[in-house]
N, C-alpha and C positions, 0 to 999 in steps of 0.2 A: 623428458624425467624428469620426476619428484624428487627433490632432496630429503631426505632422513635421517630424524630425529631417532637415535636405537637408543634403548636404556635395560642393561640391565636389573634387576627388581632387587634380592636381597642384597644386605648394605650397600644401595644405591639409594633406592626409594623407600625401602622398607627396614625398618632396624630388626634384622634375624640372625647375623653372621652369629653373634655370639648365645643367639639358642640352639643354631645347627651346634654349635662347636660343645654344647654341653649335651646335645642328645645322639647325636655322635660318639662323644665319647662314653654317654653312659652303656650304648648298644654294642662299643668293641667291651667294656669292660666286662658285660652281661655273658657274654659267649667270651670270656678268658682272654682276652687282648691287651696288655699294658701299651697304653698309647698316652702321649702326652696331652694337655689341652693346647699347648703351646702350634707344636704338628698339627691337629685337627684344626686351628682355627685357621692354622697357614693354607690346606689343602681344601677349604671352605668356598664353593663356587666350580668346583671340578661335580661331574654328574658321579651318581653314587657308586658307580663300577667302579671309575676313577678314581675316587676319592680312596673306596679300600684300598684300591691298586696302588696307589701312591701313599698309603699308612702302613700297610701291611708285606706291600713286594708282588712279583711276579711270582713268585715261586712258592704263595699261600694255598691253603687248601678252598679253590675256587668253590666248591660245596657250600662256603659257609656264606656267598656273597649274599643271595636271597634272604638266607636271614637276618644277616646284619643293617638291608638292608629293610625289611619288613621294620625291623624293633626300633631303627630311628625312625623310618613314617608311624609308624605308632606314637612313639615318645614326642616326636615333636607334633605330632596333631591335635596334642591334647592345650598346645598353644592357638590352634587357628583362631579362634574367636576372640584373643587378645593382643596379635600380633598386631607392632601402630606404627606408620608411613612416618620417616621423617620430616620433621618443617617445612613445611612450602614443598612437599612433592608433589602434590598433584597439582598446586599452582601454576609450578614448574611445566609440568605434562602442558597445562588448560594454555600455557602464555606460549610457549611455544607453534603449540596445534592453530593458536592466533596469528601466528606471525606465517602461517603457510607450512609446518614442517610436516610430514609424515611422523608418528609417533607409531612406532614397534615396540613391544616390548621383548626380551631377547634372554632365556632363561631356563635352567634346567628343571624348572619346576610343572610340575605340568596336573589336570586333575581337581583334586580337591585342592591342595594346596594351593594349587595357580590361583582357583576362586578366591582361597581366605583369603591371599597377598591384594589380590586388585579389588577386592574390599577395603583393605586396611589401605590403599592408595588413594580411593575413590574419586578419581578420573574416568571412568569407563569412555567418557565421551569427547575426551580427547585422546585417547588410542584406538591409532587404525585397526592393530591386528596387534598377535603374538605370535613370536615362533618358541616351541616348549622343546621338552626331549624326546617328544614322541614326533615333532618334524623332522628329525635328521638323524643321521645315521652314528653320526662322532660330534662328541660335547668340545665347548667350550678348554684347552687354549685352541682347539682345530677351527680352521674358520668358520666351518661349514653354519651354525648359527647364523653370523653374521650374513655371510651371503645368503641367506634362506628368509632374513631379512629384507634385505635387501631386494632380493626377486619379488616379495611378495606388495612393497612399499612401490615396487617398479619404478627403483630410484638409483643413482651413479656414485658408484662407492666414494670417487673422489670430490662427490659435493651432500656424502653422509658423516655424520658423526655420531660414535659408540661411546658413553658414558658408563662408565662400569668402578666397580672400588676393588676390583684383585688383580693379580698379574696374568691369571688366567683372562681375565676380559680382555687385557691391553693387546696380549698377545693374539688372539685371536680378531681383534680388529684391525690390528697392525697387518698379520696374514689377510685378513679380509682387502686390504688397499682401503681404510676409509679412516679418518682421524679418531682419535683416542685422545678422552677427557677423564682424567683420574677424577674419585672423591674418596676421601680419608674416612668417611663414616661406617664403613666397614670395618676401621682397627691396625688395615695394614700401613707400611711405613710406604710414604710416599715416593722415595728413592726406589722399593722396587716396582710401584710404577711407572717410573720414570723409563727405570733400565730395560720395561716389556714394552712400552710404548709408548706410554702417556704424554703427549705434548701439553699440555695444561693440567694443573691441579687445583681442589677448592674442598675446603672441610666439609662441606656437604651439599647438599640441593639448593638448601634458602640461602648458600654466598653463591653459587653458581647462578643462582635465579636473581640475586642482586650485582651478579657482575655480567650478565649477560652480553649486553651489547661491548661487553669489550673482549669476549671468548670467542671460540669456535666457532659459538652458534649465533655469535651477533649479528 
């Protein structure tokens, strides 16, 4: 069995969390919902339906869900050609692939959004495959996306590592039985990542690359 290095994308490899925060906030505003930026930021990393439920509650008018998701998709889509990867994100993936790790991207993005993210990272040659929102019935913090990634990589959980930037990532990885590494680049406090299961914290992809030999990916 191979060992897999699994990576969240938004906030971990590409600097998009605050773009998602602003565009979700605007989508809610356009539909007459008052939510705080802080609350939206904490929800980033969930799939669309789960994010809406987290912010509006289970007793919301679910008939609005699709319109809210469509509004966010349209607003966020205006940034596709300007998305920027974090420093050394692509180099991190290439280095790990060169050391024999199977690289799988684990993201709630799909379609054109996923394509824009992969273009920003510019390391497709290092990526074995991607599991997206289209591939699983339940998104993070459920373990299904991570388990699907392990299956695609034909890797054992106990020999694999999941790198992410949100508590949702850490919870999903922990439930799937992999070692979790948290990055602070998404703007979430380290204490929240550790409480959700992070075994190590790094400022961003560049610091993880510099510290690679002493990290869980060493």
